[in-house]
TORGU-792532 format. One record per residue (C-alpha): x, y, z; residue number from 0; residue in one letter. Coordinates in Angstrom, 1 decimal, decimal comma. Layout:
REM residues N
((X; Y; Z); NUM; 'a')
...
REM end
This chain:
REM residues 244
((192,8; 163,2; -66,9); 0; 'l')
((195,6; 165,2; -65,3); 1; 'e')
((193,0; 167,3; -63,4); 2; 'e')
((191,3; 164,2; -62,2); 3; 'm')
((194,5; 162,7; -60,9); 4; 'l')
((195,5; 165,9; -59,2); 5; 'd')
((192,1; 166,5; -57,5); 6; 'r')
((191,4; 162,9; -56,4); 7; 'l')
((194,9; 161,7; -55,5); 8; 'a')
((193,9; 158,1; -56,0); 9; 'p')
((195,7; 155,1; -54,4); 10; 'd')
((195,8; 153,3; -57,8); 11; 'f')
((194,4; 153,7; -61,3); 12; 'v')
((193,0; 151,2; -63,7); 13; 'v')
((193,3; 152,1; -67,4); 14; 'i')
((190,6; 150,4; -69,3); 15; 'a')
((190,3; 152,7; -72,4); 16; 't')
((190,2; 151,3; -76,0); 17; 'p')
((193,4; 149,4; -76,8); 18; 't')
((194,9; 151,9; -79,3); 19; 'p')
((194,8; 154,6; -76,6); 20; 't')
((196,6; 152,6; -73,9); 21; 'h')
((200,1; 153,9; -74,7); 22; 'a')
((199,1; 157,6; -74,7); 23; 'e')
((197,0; 157,3; -71,5); 24; 'v')
((199,8; 155,5; -69,7); 25; 'c')
((202,3; 158,2; -70,8); 26; 'r')
((200,0; 160,9; -69,3); 27; 'r')
((199,5; 159,0; -66,0); 28; 'v')
((203,2; 158,3; -65,6); 29; 'v')
((204,0; 162,0; -66,5); 30; 'a')
((201,9; 163,1; -63,5); 31; 'v')
((203,9; 160,9; -61,3); 32; 'g')
((200,9; 159,6; -59,3); 33; 'a')
((199,5; 157,2; -58,2); 34; 'p')
((202,2; 154,7; -57,4); 35; 'k')
((200,2; 151,7; -58,7); 36; 't')
((198,7; 151,5; -62,2); 37; 'v')
((196,9; 148,6; -63,7); 38; 'l')
((196,4; 148,5; -67,4); 39; 'v')
((193,9; 146,4; -69,3); 40; 'e')
((195,6; 144,0; -71,6); 41; 'k')
((197,4; 144,6; -73,9); 42; 'p')
((199,8; 147,3; -72,7); 43; 'l')
((200,1; 148,7; -76,2); 44; 'a')
((199,9; 147,7; -79,8); 45; 't')
((203,7; 148,0; -80,6); 46; 'm')
((206,7; 146,7; -78,6); 47; 'm')
((208,4; 150,0; -78,7); 48; 'a')
((205,4; 151,5; -76,8); 49; 'e')
((205,4; 148,7; -74,3); 50; 'v')
((209,1; 149,3; -73,6); 51; 'd')
((208,5; 153,1; -73,3); 52; 'e')
((205,6; 152,6; -70,9); 53; 'i')
((207,5; 150,2; -68,6); 54; 'l')
((210,7; 152,1; -68,7); 55; 'd')
((208,9; 155,4; -67,9); 56; 'g')
((207,0; 153,9; -65,0); 57; 'a')
((210,2; 152,4; -63,6); 58; 'e')
((211,9; 155,7; -63,8); 59; 'a')
((209,0; 157,4; -62,0); 60; 'a')
((208,9; 154,7; -59,3); 61; 'a')
((205,4; 153,7; -60,4); 62; 'i')
((204,3; 150,1; -60,1); 63; 'd')
((202,7; 149,6; -63,5); 64; 'l')
((201,5; 146,2; -64,6); 65; 'r')
((199,1; 144,6; -67,1); 66; 'c')
((195,8; 143,1; -66,0); 67; 'l')
((195,5; 139,6; -67,7); 68; 'y')
((192,0; 138,8; -66,5); 69; 'h')
((191,6; 135,5; -68,4); 70; 'a')
((194,7; 134,1; -66,7); 71; 'a')
((192,9; 134,2; -63,3); 72; 'y')
((189,6; 132,6; -64,3); 73; 'g')
((188,3; 130,2; -61,6); 74; 'p')
((188,9; 127,2; -63,9); 75; 'e')
((192,6; 128,2; -64,2); 76; 'v')
((192,9; 128,8; -60,5); 77; 'e')
((191,3; 125,5; -59,6); 78; 'w')
((193,5; 123,5; -62,0); 79; 'a')
((196,7; 125,1; -60,6); 80; 'l')
((195,5; 124,6; -57,0); 81; 'a')
((194,3; 121,0; -57,4); 82; 'n')
((196,3; 119,4; -60,2); 83; 'l')
((199,7; 120,8; -59,3); 84; 'g')
((201,6; 117,5; -59,3); 85; 'q')
((200,1; 116,4; -62,6); 86; 'e')
((200,8; 119,8; -64,2); 87; 'l')
((204,5; 119,4; -63,6); 88; 'q')
((204,6; 117,0; -66,5); 89; 'a')
((203,2; 119,2; -69,3); 90; 'v')
((204,3; 118,2; -72,9); 91; 't')
((202,1; 120,5; -75,0); 92; 's')
((199,5; 123,2; -74,6); 93; 'i')
((196,9; 124,4; -77,2); 94; 'e')
((194,9; 127,5; -76,3); 95; 's')
((192,1; 128,6; -78,6); 96; 'e')
((190,3; 131,9; -78,3); 97; 'f')
((187,7; 132,9; -80,9); 98; 'a')
((185,0; 135,5; -80,7); 99; 'd')
((182,5; 136,6; -83,4); 100; 'p')
((183,6; 140,2; -83,4); 101; 'y')
((183,1; 142,6; -86,3); 102; 's')
((185,6; 144,7; -88,2); 103; 'a')
((184,2; 147,7; -86,3); 104; 'a')
((185,5; 146,2; -83,0); 105; 'd')
((189,0; 146,9; -84,1); 106; 'a')
((188,6; 150,5; -83,0); 107; 'a')
((188,2; 149,3; -79,4); 108; 't')
((190,2; 146,1; -79,3); 109; 'y')
((192,8; 146,4; -82,1); 110; 'g')
((192,6; 142,9; -83,5); 111; 'd')
((192,1; 139,3; -82,4); 112; 's')
((195,8; 138,8; -81,4); 113; 'w')
((195,8; 141,9; -79,2); 114; 'l')
((192,4; 141,1; -77,6); 115; 'd')
((192,4; 137,3; -77,4); 116; 's')
((195,9; 136,2; -78,3); 117; 'g')
((197,2; 137,8; -75,1); 118; 'i')
((194,5; 135,9; -73,2); 119; 'n')
((195,8; 132,6; -74,6); 120; 'a')
((199,4; 133,5; -74,0); 121; 'l')
((198,9; 134,7; -70,4); 122; 's')
((197,0; 131,5; -69,6); 123; 'i')
((199,7; 129,4; -71,0); 124; 'v')
((202,3; 131,3; -69,0); 125; 's')
((200,6; 130,2; -65,8); 126; 'r')
((201,1; 126,6; -66,6); 127; 'f')
((204,7; 126,7; -68,0); 128; 'v')
((207,5; 129,1; -67,7); 129; 's')
((207,7; 130,7; -71,2); 130; 'v')
((211,0; 132,2; -72,1); 131; 'e')
((212,2; 134,9; -74,4); 132; 's')
((214,2; 132,4; -76,4); 133; 'r')
((212,0; 130,0; -78,3); 134; 'f')
((212,0; 128,1; -81,6); 135; 'n')
((209,2; 129,5; -83,8); 136; 'l')
((208,1; 126,7; -86,0); 137; 't')
((205,1; 128,3; -87,8); 138; 'e')
((203,0; 131,5; -88,0); 139; 'v')
((200,0; 131,6; -90,3); 140; 'r')
((196,8; 133,6; -90,2); 141; 'e')
((195,3; 133,4; -86,7); 142; 'n')
((197,7; 130,7; -85,6); 143; 't')
((201,0; 130,7; -83,8); 144; 'f')
((203,0; 127,5; -83,2); 145; 'l')
((206,3; 127,4; -81,3); 146; 'g')
((208,5; 125,5; -78,9); 147; 'l')
((209,1; 127,2; -75,6); 148; 'f')
((211,8; 126,2; -73,1); 149; 'g')
((209,9; 125,1; -70,0); 150; 'a')
((212,4; 123,1; -68,0); 151; 'g')
((212,0; 119,4; -67,1); 152; 'g')
((213,3; 116,3; -68,8); 153; 'a')
((211,6; 117,2; -72,1); 154; 's')
((213,5; 120,4; -72,5); 155; 'g')
((210,6; 122,2; -74,0); 156; 'g')
((206,8; 122,4; -74,4); 157; 'v')
((205,0; 122,6; -77,7); 158; 'r')
((202,7; 125,6; -77,7); 159; 'i')
((199,9; 126,4; -80,2); 160; 'k')
((197,8; 129,5; -79,9); 161; 'l')
((194,8; 130,1; -82,2); 162; 't')
((192,6; 133,2; -82,2); 163; 't')
((190,0; 134,6; -84,6); 164; 's')
((187,2; 137,0; -84,9); 165; 'w')
((185,8; 135,2; -87,9); 166; 'r')
((184,3; 132,2; -86,3); 167; 'w')
((180,5; 132,2; -85,8); 168; 'v')
((180,6; 130,5; -82,3); 169; 'n')
((182,6; 131,6; -79,2); 170; 'v')
((185,4; 129,2; -78,4); 171; 's')
((187,7; 129,7; -75,4); 172; 'k')
((189,4; 126,4; -74,6); 173; 'v')
((192,9; 125,4; -73,4); 174; 't')
((194,1; 121,8; -73,6); 175; 'r')
((197,1; 120,7; -71,6); 176; 'v')
((198,7; 117,3; -72,6); 177; 'd')
((200,6; 115,5; -69,8); 178; 'l')
((203,5; 113,1; -70,1); 179; 'r')
((201,5; 110,2; -68,7); 180; 'd')
((198,9; 110,7; -71,6); 181; 'd')
((196,5; 112,5; -69,3); 182; 'g')
((194,7; 115,5; -70,6); 183; 'i')
((193,4; 118,6; -68,8); 184; 'v')
((190,8; 120,6; -70,7); 185; 'i')
((189,9; 124,1; -69,5); 186; 'l')
((186,7; 125,6; -70,9); 187; 'n')
((187,1; 129,3; -70,2); 188; 'h')
((183,6; 130,3; -71,4); 189; 'q')
((181,9; 127,7; -69,1); 190; 'a')
((184,5; 128,0; -66,3); 191; 'm')
((184,9; 124,3; -66,3); 192; 'l')
((187,8; 121,8; -65,9); 193; 'v')
((187,8; 118,3; -67,3); 194; 'r')
((190,8; 116,1; -66,3); 195; 'y')
((191,0; 112,9; -68,4); 196; 'c')
((193,4; 110,6; -66,6); 197; 'r')
((195,5; 108,0; -68,4); 198; 's')
((193,5; 105,2; -66,7); 199; 'd')
((190,3; 106,4; -68,4); 200; 'g')
((188,7; 108,1; -65,4); 201; 's')
((187,5; 111,7; -65,7); 202; 'v')
((187,4; 114,4; -63,0); 203; 'q')
((185,1; 117,4; -63,7); 204; 't')
((184,9; 120,7; -61,9); 205; 'w')
((182,9; 123,8; -62,6); 206; 't')
((182,8; 127,2; -60,8); 207; 's')
((180,2; 127,1; -58,0); 208; 'p')
((179,8; 130,9; -58,1); 209; 's')
((176,7; 132,6; -59,6); 210; 'a')
((178,7; 135,7; -60,5); 211; 'l')
((179,2; 136,6; -64,2); 212; 'p')
((182,3; 135,1; -65,8); 213; 'r')
((184,2; 138,4; -66,2); 214; 'l')
((183,4; 139,4; -62,7); 215; 't')
((185,0; 136,3; -61,4); 216; 'q')
((188,0; 136,9; -63,7); 217; 'h')
((188,5; 140,5; -62,5); 218; 'y')
((188,0; 139,9; -58,8); 219; 'v')
((190,8; 137,3; -58,9); 220; 'a')
((193,0; 139,4; -61,2); 221; 'a')
((192,7; 142,4; -58,9); 222; 'f')
((193,5; 140,3; -55,9); 223; 'r')
((196,6; 138,8; -57,5); 224; 'h')
((198,0; 142,0; -58,9); 225; 'e')
((197,4; 144,3; -55,9); 226; 'l')
((198,8; 141,8; -53,4); 227; 'l')
((201,8; 140,7; -55,4); 228; 'r')
((205,1; 142,4; -55,9); 229; 's')
((205,8; 144,1; -59,3); 230; 'a')
((206,3; 141,8; -62,3); 231; 'r')
((207,2; 144,2; -65,1); 232; 'a')
((209,6; 141,6; -66,4); 233; 'g')
((206,8; 139,2; -67,1); 234; 'r')
((204,7; 141,9; -68,8); 235; 'd')
((207,6; 142,8; -71,1); 236; 'r')
((208,2; 139,1; -72,0); 237; 'l')
((204,6; 138,3; -72,8); 238; 'l')
((204,2; 141,4; -75,0); 239; 'h')
((207,5; 140,6; -76,7); 240; 'a')
((206,1; 137,2; -77,6); 241; 'l')
((202,7; 138,6; -78,6); 242; 'l')
((203,9; 141,5; -80,7); 243; 'l')
REM end
């Protein structure tokens, strides 16, 4: 790795090694001191102490290191934010469910369902409401997290429920956003589809017109956002603190 970085002098590096190796690979890249931009596949690490070490080390080396939350930039998420902005200002609760039929052997690559899919759900939620480091945790049980996050507005908070599992037979990647006027926005992340059920009974549906594969659409948008925006290490630290 060190020889590659020295010989190629890349403008930026993407770290997409298995999840349990992220911390060590990040340390080695930061130790070299180049490049100045590093994107890390989610999650940054498997323990919060490692996340802090990675981000602190990158900051000390003047390296712009950030996490790549591909699911948060799916076309269905982007469309909802661009076209339902006014409606989404009145969010009362969000439920995000990510389930994949992975095997126990996948843990060597992905860690576990929280690290692999839980961060997807959390990063998507963070695009609709401003999650904070202070929250009232009401329940944690196997595969499910339930809490109340401060999100501003008259309600003073938004109820958040995250569910993730590798045990389910069928793939399920859905986020439901409940609005104060009784409207509901349903995002199907697998089909890249939005269904907005208005309080008057009418339904607006949108699906991605692109023929590109789902993950390709995710990553094209994620790279565009991360490479064009200013550093957001604070957000990375917050999301991982909530996850871990």
